[in-house]
N, C-alpha and C positions, 0 to 999 in steps of 0.2 A: 588448512581447511577448518571451517567453523564447526566446532563440536557443540558448543554451548550457544544455542540460538538466542538466548536471552541477552547476549552481549550486543546484538543488533538493535535492541529496543532501548530508546532513550526518551525519557519523559519530556524533554524539551522539544522533541520532534513530533509530539502528538498534538493534534488540534481537535478539541472537543468543546463545543461543536465547531465543525468547519463550515463556514458560511461561504458558499460558492454559487455563482450564477450558472455555471456550466462546467463541463469537464476541463476545459482549458484554464479557467479561473482556479479550479481546484489544483491542477498541475502546478500553476504558477506559485500558489501559496505553499504547497508542500515542498516543491523544489527549492524555493527561496529559503525555506527553513533549513533544508539540507546544506545549501550553499553557505548560508550565514554562519552555521556551526562548523564549517570546514570539512564536510564529508564528501562534497562533490565539487567539480570544476564548474566554471561559468558556462560551459558547453552542455551541461547535463539537461537542462530544461528543454532546449531545442531538440536534443537527441531523443528525449522521451516522447515529445510530440511527434517527431518524425517516425519513430518506431511504432507508436500507437496507430498511426494512419495505415501502416502496412500489416502490423500484427496486433490487433486489438486485444485488450486485457480484461474486458468485462466478463465476469463469470457468474452465470445463473446458478445460485445456490439455494433457491427456494424463495421464501418471502423476503429475506435480507440478502440482496446481491452484493458482490464485492468486485473490486478491480485490483490488479497487481501490476501497475505500470512500472517499467524498468527499462534499462538500456544497456549498451555495451560498457564493459569494464574500463575502457580508456577515459570515461567521463567521471570516474569515481576515484576519490582520494583515500577514503576510509569506509569500511563497511558500516551500514546503518539502514534503518527502516523508518520512514516517516509514515504516520498513521493519521488519517482524517476520518472522523465520524461525522458524516454530513448532516447538517441541520435539516436539509431537504434533499432527497435523492437527485442525482444528475444522470444524464443519459450517456451511456458508453456503448460502443459496438460490442456485440457478443463475441467472445473468443471462439466459440464453436461454430457460429454462423454470423460472420461480419456484416451481413445485410440486415440483420435484426438488431435493433437497439434495445437495451434493457436499462432499468432504473437501478443505479448503484447507490448503496447507503454507506458503505465503508470502503476506503481506499488504503491499500498497503503499498506505498511507494518504496521500491527496493533500490538500494545502492550497494551492489555486491562488487567486491574488488577482484575476485577470481572467478572466471567462468565456470570452473568445475564445482563451485559452491552452489550455483543456481539450482541444479536438479534436486539436491538434498533439501535445500531450504524451501523450494516450491512444493516438494512432497510434504514437508512439515506443515506448511500453510494449508495445503489441500486437506490434510487431516483435520486441521482446525475448522475449515470451512464445512466439513461434514457434521460438525457439532452445532445443530440448529439452536440449541439453548444458549450456547456461547455467543453465537451471532446475534441473537435477540438481546442478550445481556449487553453486548458491546454497543449495539445500535441504540439502546435505551439510556446509556450513560450520559450524564451531563457534565461530569467533571473529568479533567485530564488525569488527575491522580487516580481516581477509581478505575478508569479505563486502562491506565498503565499497569496497575496492580493486577487486574483481571487478565490482561494479555501476558504479563510476565509469568503469572502462574500457569497459564495455558501453554506457553512455549517451553516451560521448564519440565512439563510432563513428558 
């Protein structure tokens, strides 16, 4: 089980800014990064898209909304998290009410290898999402390095 959540964070998997036309475009860019660095199988992207249709991951967190797309562990080679700070928000179905779409500014694409790790990590992320100042700081970052350092510090707490 992952105890140190900072181990999931890799600077090479961060896209700041992430330029995407829509949710699918963002998925493709983030998943391709995970695949290129050997964290996920070539089945990962389609599995994320399929899961998103049934179980949307857009989360209304106030002014800066987030999404946490992920899929089943059989599509993952090694644990990691790709992060995209969108240049312009894209629309996601709301996790709490899938009939409602929300504008998402930050995407945390999870690749978790063990199903039992998901609840603990999602709980850690939920705690971060309650920090409105942190979300504003993340959304305003224009450099990958600065975003990485900010998230690394937040996950270490």
